[in-house]
C-alpha positions as CSV (number, residue, x, y, z in Angstrom):
1,X,-0.1,-0.1,0.0
2,X,1.5,3.5,-0.9
3,X,2.4,6.0,1.7
4,X,-0.6,8.5,2.3
5,X,-0.3,11.8,0.6
6,X,-0.6,13.5,4.0
7,X,0.0,12.7,7.6
8,X,-2.5,12.4,10.3
9,X,-1.2,15.3,12.1
10,X,-0.9,17.4,8.9
11,X,-4.4,16.5,8.1
12,X,-5.8,17.4,11.6
13,X,-4.0,20.7,11.3
14,X,-5.3,21.4,7.7
15,X,-9.1,20.6,9.2
16,X,-8.4,22.9,12.1
17,X,-7.2,25.7,9.7
18,X,-10.1,25.2,7.4
19,X,-12.6,25.8,10.2
20,X,-10.8,29.3,10.6
21,X,-10.4,29.8,6.9
22,X,-12.7,28.2,4.5
23,X,-10.3,28.7,1.5
24,X,-7.5,26.7,3.2
25,X,-7.1,23.2,1.5
26,X,-7.7,20.1,3.4
27,X,-6.0,17.8,1.0
28,X,-2.6,18.5,-0.8
29,X,-2.8,19.3,-4.5
30,X,-1.4,15.9,-5.4
31,X,-4.7,14.5,-4.3
32,X,-6.9,16.7,-6.6
33,X,-4.7,16.0,-9.5
34,X,-4.7,12.2,-8.9
35,X,-6.5,10.7,-12.2
36,X,-9.0,8.7,-10.4
37,X,-10.0,11.8,-8.0
38,X,-9.9,14.4,-10.9
39,X,-12.3,12.1,-12.8
40,X,-14.5,11.4,-9.8
41,X,-14.8,15.0,-9.4
42,X,-15.6,15.8,-12.9
43,X,-18.4,13.2,-13.0
44,X,-19.8,14.2,-9.7
45,X,-19.0,10.7,-8.5
46,X,-19.2,11.1,-4.6
47,X,-18.6,7.2,-4.1
48,X,-15.4,7.0,-5.7
49,X,-14.2,10.5,-4.4
50,X,-14.9,9.4,-0.7
51,X,-13.1,6.2,-1.4
52,X,-10.2,7.7,-2.8
53,X,-10.0,10.1,0.0
54,X,-10.0,7.4,2.4
55,X,-7.4,5.4,0.6
56,X,-4.9,8.2,-0.5
57,X,-5.1,9.9,2.9
58,X,-5.7,8.9,6.7
59,X,-8.9,10.8,6.9
60,X,-11.8,9.2,9.0
61,X,-15.5,8.9,8.3
62,X,-15.9,11.3,11.3
63,X,-13.8,13.9,9.7
64,X,-15.3,13.6,6.4
65,X,-18.7,14.2,7.9
66,X,-17.4,17.1,9.9
67,X,-16.1,18.7,6.8
68,X,-19.1,18.1,4.6
69,X,-21.9,18.4,7.1
70,X,-23.2,15.0,6.2
71,X,-23.5,12.3,9.1
72,X,-20.7,9.7,9.5
73,X,-23.4,7.1,8.8
74,X,-24.1,8.7,5.4
75,X,-20.3,9.0,4.6
76,X,-20.2,5.2,5.2
77,X,-23.2,4.5,3.2
78,X,-21.8,6.3,0.3
79,X,-18.4,4.9,0.7
80,X,-19.7,1.4,0.6
81,X,-21.9,2.2,-2.3
82,X,-25.1,1.5,-0.5
83,X,-26.2,5.2,-1.4
84,X,-25.5,8.0,-3.7
85,X,-26.0,11.9,-3.4
86,X,-28.4,12.9,-6.0
87,X,-29.2,16.3,-5.0
88,X,-26.8,18.8,-6.9
89,X,-26.9,21.0,-3.7
90,X,-25.8,18.4,-1.4
91,X,-23.0,17.2,-4.0
92,X,-22.0,20.9,-4.3
93,X,-21.7,21.1,-0.4
94,X,-19.8,17.9,-0.2
95,X,-17.3,19.1,-2.9
96,X,-16.9,22.5,-1.3
97,X,-16.4,21.0,2.1
98,X,-13.6,19.0,1.0
99,X,-12.0,21.9,-0.8
100,X,-12.5,20.4,-4.5
101,X,-11.2,22.6,-7.2
102,X,-13.8,24.3,-9.3
103,X,-14.9,22.3,-12.6
104,X,-13.2,24.5,-15.0
105,X,-9.8,23.5,-13.9
106,X,-10.8,19.8,-14.6
107,X,-12.0,20.5,-18.1
108,X,-11.0,17.6,-20.3
109,X,-11.2,14.8,-17.7
110,X,-14.7,14.0,-18.3
111,X,-15.5,11.8,-21.4
112,X,-18.8,13.6,-21.8
113,X,-17.2,16.8,-22.5
114,X,-18.4,17.9,-25.9
115,X,-21.8,16.4,-25.6
116,X,-24.7,19.0,-25.1
117,X,-27.6,19.2,-23.0
118,X,-31.0,20.5,-24.6
119,X,-33.5,19.4,-22.0
120,X,-33.6,18.1,-18.4
121,X,-36.5,15.9,-16.9
122,X,-37.4,17.1,-13.4
123,X,-40.2,16.8,-10.9
124,X,-42.3,19.9,-10.3
125,X,-44.1,20.8,-6.8
126,X,-46.9,18.6,-7.6
127,X,-44.8,15.4,-8.1
128,X,-45.1,15.4,-11.9
129,X,-42.3,14.8,-14.3
130,X,-41.8,17.5,-16.7
131,X,-39.2,18.3,-19.4
132,X,-37.4,21.5,-18.9
133,X,-35.9,22.7,-22.0
134,X,-32.6,24.4,-21.6
135,X,-30.3,26.3,-23.6
136,X,-27.7,24.1,-25.5
137,X,-24.8,23.9,-23.0
138,X,-22.1,21.4,-22.3
139,X,-22.3,18.7,-19.7
140,X,-19.9,20.5,-17.5
141,X,-21.9,23.6,-17.7
142,X,-25.1,21.9,-16.9
143,X,-23.8,20.1,-13.9
144,X,-22.0,23.2,-12.6
145,X,-23.9,24.4,-9.6
146,X,-25.9,27.5,-9.7
147,X,-27.9,29.2,-6.9
148,X,-30.7,29.9,-9.2
149,X,-32.0,27.2,-12.1
150,X,-31.8,28.6,-15.5
151,X,-34.5,27.5,-17.8
152,X,-36.0,28.5,-21.0
153,X,-39.9,28.5,-21.7
154,X,-41.5,25.3,-23.2
155,X,-41.9,25.2,-27.0
156,X,-45.6,26.2,-28.1
157,X,-47.9,23.2,-28.3
158,X,-48.3,21.2,-31.6
159,X,-50.7,23.2,-34.0
160,X,-51.7,20.0,-35.9
161,X,-54.8,18.7,-34.6
162,X,-53.7,15.0,-34.6
163,X,-50.3,14.5,-32.9
164,X,-48.0,13.0,-34.1
165,X,-49.3,14.0,-37.5
166,X,-50.1,11.5,-40.1
167,X,-47.5,10.8,-42.5
C-alpha cells in the first residue's frame, strides 16, 4: 500500500485551519490531480471521491462528516456504495467542504465533455415529471452548481390537430 499523501497530524491541522479559513485546502494538490480523483470530481462521483479520500489519505469518516455536514452514517453508506447523493446542492456542499477545485480546472477529464444538454427531466412541486428545455450547453456547464436554476420556456404546443401528424 503506498504511503498516504498527507500525515494524520498534517490532516488534522489542515482541518482545524479550514474551520478558521474556508479557503484553506484540506488535501494536498497531489490528491486533486490524481487521475481517479479528478475524474470522480468531474463526474460528480461522490462514492469514488470518498473512497479515494480514505485510500490516499488517513482521513476518517467522522472527519469527512465534519467537513461536509453529512453524518458519519451517510459517509459510510456512500463509501460502501449503498447510497449516492443525487441532489446537486448536497454534492456541491460535499465538494466545497472537501475543498475540491472548481470544474473549469478539470476540463477535459470527463469523457462527456463535448456533448450537449438540450432538456432536463425534473419533478415539479406537484410530483409530476416535466421536461425543462434548456439552452444548449456542455455537460460540465449543465452540472455546474448555480444558486438559481436557468431555464427557457417550453416550446409552443403542436398546431396539428392530431399528434403526431399522419405521414
